[in-house]
C-alpha positions in Angstrom: 0.0 0.0 0.4 2.7 2.5 0.7 4.3 2.1 -2.1 1.3 2.2 -4.8 0.6 6.5 -3.2 4.4 6.7 -2.6 5.2 7.7 -6.8 2.1 10.1 -7.1 2.7 12.7 -3.8 6.6 12.7 -4.9 6.0 14.5 -8.0 3.3 16.3 -6.8 5.9 17.6 -4.1 8.9 17.9 -6.0 7.3 19.5 -8.7 5.0 21.9 -7.2 7.7 23.0 -4.8 9.8 23.7 -7.9 7.1 25.3 -8.9 8.6 28.7 -8.8 11.5 29.8 -10.4 14.6 32.2 -10.0 13.2 34.4 -12.2 16.2 36.4 -11.0 19.2 35.0 -13.5 20.8 37.9 -11.1 18.7 40.3 -13.3 20.4 42.8 -12.1 19.0 46.5 -11.2 22.2 48.1 -12.3 24.5 48.3 -14.4 27.7 49.7 -12.7 27.5 46.6 -10.1 31.6 46.9 -10.9 32.2 50.5 -9.9 29.7 50.1 -5.9 32.3 49.7 -3.1 29.1 48.6 -0.5 27.4 45.6 -0.6 24.0 45.4 -2.0 21.1 43.3 -2.0 18.6 41.9 -4.6 15.3 40.1 -2.9 13.3 38.3 -5.5 9.8 37.0 -5.4 9.3 34.1 -8.4 6.7 32.0 -9.3 7.3 28.9 -11.6 4.4 27.4 -14.2 6.5 24.1 -14.6 5.4 20.3 -15.4 7.0 18.1 -15.1 8.4 15.0 -17.0 10.6 12.0 -17.0 10.8 8.8 -15.1 10.8 8.0 -11.5 10.1 5.4 -9.5 10.5 3.5 -5.6 11.3 0.0 -5.4 9.9 -2.3 -7.7 7.1 0.5 -9.2 8.5 2.2 -12.2 6.6 5.6 -13.4 6.4 7.5 -16.3 6.1 11.3 -15.4 3.3 13.6 -17.2 2.5 16.3 -15.4 0.7 19.5 -16.1 0.8 22.7 -14.0 -2.7 22.3 -12.7 -2.3 18.7 -12.4 0.4 19.8 -9.6 -1.9 23.6 -8.4 -4.6 21.2 -7.7 -3.2 19.9 -4.6 -1.0 22.0 -2.8 -1.3 23.6 0.6 1.2 26.0 1.3 3.9 27.0 -0.8 7.2 29.9 -0.6 10.2 30.5 -2.3 12.4 32.9 -3.1 16.0 34.0 -4.0 18.8 36.5 -2.2 21.9 37.8 -4.1 24.3 40.3 -2.0 26.9 42.1 -4.3 29.9 44.2 -3.7 32.6 44.7 -6.8 33.0 41.7 -8.9 32.0 39.8 -5.8 28.3 38.2 -4.9 26.6 35.3 -3.1 23.2 34.2 -3.3 20.8 32.1 -1.1 17.7 29.9 -2.6 15.5 28.5 -0.2 11.8 27.0 -1.0 9.6 25.7 0.9 6.5 23.5 -0.3 3.6 21.5 0.9 1.1 19.3 -0.6 -1.8 17.4 0.5 -4.5 14.8 -1.2 -6.9 12.4 -0.2 -6.6 8.9 -2.2 -8.5 5.5 -1.6 -7.4 2.6 -1.1 -10.6 -0.3 -0.5 -13.4 1.1 1.6 -11.0 3.2 3.1 -9.3 6.3 3.0 -5.5 7.5 3.2 -4.2 10.9 3.5 -1.3 12.0 1.4 1.0 14.6 2.5 4.1 15.7 0.9 6.7 18.3 1.7 9.7 19.3 -0.5 12.6 21.8 0.8 15.3 22.5 -1.7 17.9 25.1 -0.6 20.1 26.2 -3.0 23.7 29.2 -2.7 26.3 30.0 -3.8 28.7 31.8 -5.0 29.5 34.6 -8.9 32.0 36.7 -10.1 32.3 39.5 -12.6 34.8 38.2 -14.6 34.1 40.5 -17.5 32.1 43.6 -18.2 32.1 45.7 -21.4 30.1 49.2 -22.3 28.2 49.2 -25.3 26.5 52.0 -26.0 24.4 54.6 -24.1 20.5 55.3 -23.6 19.0 58.9 -24.8 20.1 60.1 -21.6 23.7 59.0 -21.6 23.7 56.0 -19.8 26.1 53.4 -20.3 24.6 50.3 -21.5 26.6 47.0 -20.3 27.1 43.6 -21.2 28.7 41.1 -18.4 30.0 37.6 -18.2 29.5 36.3 -14.5 30.7 32.3 -13.6 28.9 30.9 -10.6 29.3 28.0 -8.3 27.1 26.8 -6.0 25.3 23.0 -4.2 20.9 22.6 -3.9 20.0 20.6 -1.2 16.2 18.3 -2.2 14.6 17.0 0.2 11.7 14.6 -0.1 8.7 13.6 2.4 5.7 11.4 1.7 3.8 10.9 5.3 0.6 8.6 4.6 -2.5 8.5 7.5 -4.8 5.3 7.0 -7.7 5.5 9.2 -10.2 2.2 9.3 -9.4 -0.6 11.0 -5.9 -1.2 9.2 -5.3 2.2 9.3 -1.8 3.5 9.3 0.9 5.5 9.6 3.8 5.6 7.2 6.7 8.8 7.0 9.4 7.8 4.2 12.2 10.9 2.8 14.6 11.1 0.6 17.3 13.9 0.2 20.0 14.6 -1.8 23.2 17.7 -2.6 23.7 18.9 -5.9 27.5 20.8 -6.7 27.3 22.6 -9.3 29.2 24.9 -11.7 27.4 27.8 -14.7 27.0 30.8 -16.0 25.7 34.0 -16.6 25.4 36.1 -19.2 23.1 39.5 -19.7 22.7 42.8 -22.0 21.5 46.2 -21.4 18.9 46.4 -24.5 18.2 50.0 -23.6 17.7 51.7 -20.7 14.5 49.9 -19.4 15.2 46.4 -21.3 17.5 43.9 -20.2 17.9 40.2 -21.4 20.1 37.8 -18.8 20.7 34.0 -19.8 21.7 31.6 -16.7 22.8 27.6 -16.8 24.6 25.1 -14.5 25.9 21.5 -14.9 26.4 19.3 -11.9 25.5 16.2 -9.9 29.2 14.3 -10.9 28.2 11.1 -8.8 28.4 13.6 -5.7 24.3 14.2 -5.4 22.8 13.1 -8.5 24.2 11.7 -11.5 24.3 14.4 -13.7 21.6 17.8 -13.4 21.2 20.5 -15.5 19.7 24.0 -15.5 18.9 26.5 -17.4 16.9 29.9 -17.9 16.4 33.5 -19.7 14.4 36.0 -18.6 13.7 38.9 -19.6 13.3 42.0 -17.8 11.8 45.3 -17.6 13.4 48.0 -14.7 11.5 50.6 -12.8 11.3 52.2 -9.6 8.7 51.2 -7.0 8.3 53.2 -4.0 11.6 54.3 -4.6 13.6 51.2 -5.1 15.2 50.0 -8.0 12.8 47.3 -8.9 12.7 44.5 -12.2 9.5 42.6 -13.7 10.1 40.0 -15.6 9.1 36.6 -16.7 11.2 34.4 -18.7 11.8 29.9 -19.2 13.3 27.7 -17.1 14.6 23.6 -17.1 15.6 22.5 -14.4 16.9 18.1 -14.8 17.6 15.6 -12.4 19.1 11.9 -12.6 19.1 10.7 -9.2 19.3 6.7 -8.3 20.3 5.6 -5.0 18.7 1.9 -3.8 15.4 1.2 -4.8 14.8 5.5 -5.6 15.1 6.6 -8.4 14.2 10.5 -10.2 15.3 11.4 -13.4 13.3 14.1 -14.6 12.9 17.3 -16.1 10.9 20.2 -15.3 9.9 23.0 -17.5 7.8 25.9 -17.9 7.5 29.9 -17.9 8.4 31.5 -14.8 7.1 35.3 -13.9 8.6 37.4 -10.4 10.2 40.3 -9.6 13.4 41.6 -8.4 14.2 44.1 -5.8 17.5 46.1 -4.7 18.6 47.8 -1.9 
């Protein structure tokens, strides 16, 4: 009975947890970052409308995964996700925590089973601006920039499944899986105009430390504004995140992909 419900619950938990995404791509609100002598902080709430494709399994139960964003959203109970960047001159650090809980009710013969899934994903690392070019100026004389930021870090993924059954055969089951994936990547950006900018980011990792292999790619188009006296970027784009993870009887060979929207506030 346990394994019958383990796979769907893990699907829902993981996808909803990451049903959000790095709007940030660390989309920066200023083109003078390399000259800044003080620390600046960027806070970016975001939302990823992701679907899920791939293969997953627990024990002898293996299944193809094909879930749309609407399938996942139906079971979402709680979610919170955020990206924070801190930068001084060319050096920066980033921290990206998120947590999601989903709840569903399943049937086992004449009895009901409550299925609760928790997912936490915490990423963090460092980046460094190796080069920044001035590619032109706006009509108001402000410099338009292009830049390249290599980055490195790690993502910790934690999946937890809790089953509570009623009736004379009622039982409580609690299982979890967690791993850490180191990764290396690069971010590139360009000021298209005074207001518009384009940022792309990609990384690869795992290397057998956690996943056998994992990769992430995204692109975001942002628009700069001032909101309540704060430098702000509104934007959206597309992201794909993939794992190839296997440990004992647990397999997670899945890619999430879809559009996202968000905002970034600079302090």
